N, C-alpha and C positions, 0 to 999 in steps of 0.2 A: 558258810553263813547263808541262810535263806529264811526270810520272814514273809508272812502273808498278811494282807488286809482283805477286806471284802472283795475288792476289785483288782488288787495289785500284788506283785511279788517284788520284794527287795532282795537283791542277790549280788553275788560277785559278778564282775564284768566278764563278758565273753568277747572273743575276737571280732565277731560280726556286729557288736555294738559300736565299734569304733567308727565305721562309715557313717552311721546315723548320727553319732555324736558330732562328727565333723560337720555334717549338714546343719545341725542345730547351732553349733558355734560359728557358722558362717552366715547365719540368719540375722540381719540387722535388727529385726524386731525383737528376737530373743536377747540379743547382746546390747540393746540400747542403754542399759544401766551398767555396762562394763566399758572399760576404756577403749576397746577395739574388738572387732571380730577376730577369730583365730584362723590361721591357715590350717590346712590338713595336718601338716607336721606338728604345729603347735597343739592342735586338738589331740592328736594321737599321743604326744608326749604327756599331756595333762591326763588323759585317760589311763595311760600306762602307770603314771605315778599314783593315781587314785587306786587302781587295781593292786599295785604293789603294797600300798599302805594297808588295804584290807587284808591282803595275804599275810602281812607281818603281824597285825594286831587283832584281826578278826572283826573289825568294824571300820567304817569310813563313809564316803559318799557312795552308797550302794546304787547299782543300776536298778532302774524301775521298769518293770515289765507288766503289760496288761495281761491279766489272767485269761481274759476271753480270747485273745489273739496271739499271745506270746510275743507281742511287739515291744521292743525297747523304746521308751519315750523320754528318757533323760535320767537324771540322778536325784536322789534325796538321801540325806544322811548326816553324818557327824564328822567333825574334824577337830583337831586340837590346835589352839593358838597358844604359843608359848609367851613367856614374860618379855621376850624381845620383839614381839609383834608390833608394839606401838599402839595397841588397841586398849582402851580403858578396861580395867578389871582382869586383864590377862595375867596369868595363864587361866584358860578355861576351855570347856568343850563347846564348840559352835555347831549349830544346826544350819543346814543350807539346802538349796534345791536349784535345779535348772531343768526345765521341761520344754519339749518342742511346743511351739506356739499353738499348733492345732489341738493340743490337749489342755490349754488354759481354760479356766472358767468352769471346769467339770468337777472340781473338788479333789483332784488327784494329789495336788501338792499338800493340802492339809491332811488328807487321809494317810499319805505315806509319812509325813512329818510327825504325825501323832504316834505312829509305830516306832519311828526313830527315837522320839522322846521316851517312849516306854523302854526301849533298849537302854538308853542313857541312864535312866533312873533305876530300873530294875536289875540290869546286868552290870553296868559300869558303876552303879551306886554314886553317880555324879550328884553333888549337892545342888547344882544349878546348871542350866544350859543357856547360852547366849546366841544371839543372831544379830547381824549388822548388815546394813545396806545403805546405798546412797539415799539422801533425803528425798530425792526426786522419785524413788522407786516405791510408789504407793501400792502397786499390786503385791509386792513381797511383804510390805508392812501389814497389809490386810491378812495375808496368810499367817504372819506372826501373831496377830491378834486372834485369829480364828483358832489357833492351837493353844491359846491361853497365855501367850507371852505379853509382857508389859514393857512399855517404853521406859528406859531408865532415865531419860532426859539428859544423858551424857553424850550429846552430839560431839563429834570429833572430826578432825581432818584425817582422811585415810593416809597412812604413812607411805603408801606406794604410789600415790597420785601427786602430780605436780601441783604446786600452789596455784590457785586460781582455776584449776580444772573444774569443769561444770559438775563433775561427780565427786569432788573432793570432800564435801561435807557428808558425813554419815551419821545415822542414828544407831543406837544400841538397844536391843530388846533382851529381856531375860525372863526365865521362869525357874522357880526353885522346885526342888523335889516335893516340898510340902504343898506348894500351890498346885502342882501337877496331881498329887494324891487327892487333894480336895476336889479337883475336877473329875477324876476318874471314879471316885467313890461317892459322887453326888447322886442322891436318889433321883430316879427318873420322874 
């Protein structure tokens, strides 16, 4: 699996991505909307699981590489949430991203996420795609809005976080295939 945008390549993970991914997951700025930073072992295990899921089904949280330098900068892609996830509207396909802080604010997350949505709707024929994040995570919510997603107003307590945790309350965004088609077929 290999997809390209104007500036990025979305691809399967490579062994040399793991070191950079561990640095990203150890960065308190990157991980401020997650319960904790990850150790090298935790990060490697997560990357390995992501890589394995892509190998099994042909899609997932793809590694993102800059075309200009070949540098790995994080992941953007799709994941499935099953009916036992405790998240409203599950089962569904989720879109998500995590990029190194030095690449924030350059439009890479929406650029890659737009390509992932195209895959979800054109290849997987998904009727809709969802995204969720902590209510405090305004930057991710801005990316969701930039790619045409709408807030469902179905805020929920994340089932994997302790009651009262500062990140417990999450918002849920979605975009339907019809909404996406209206965006991509809109005349310039």
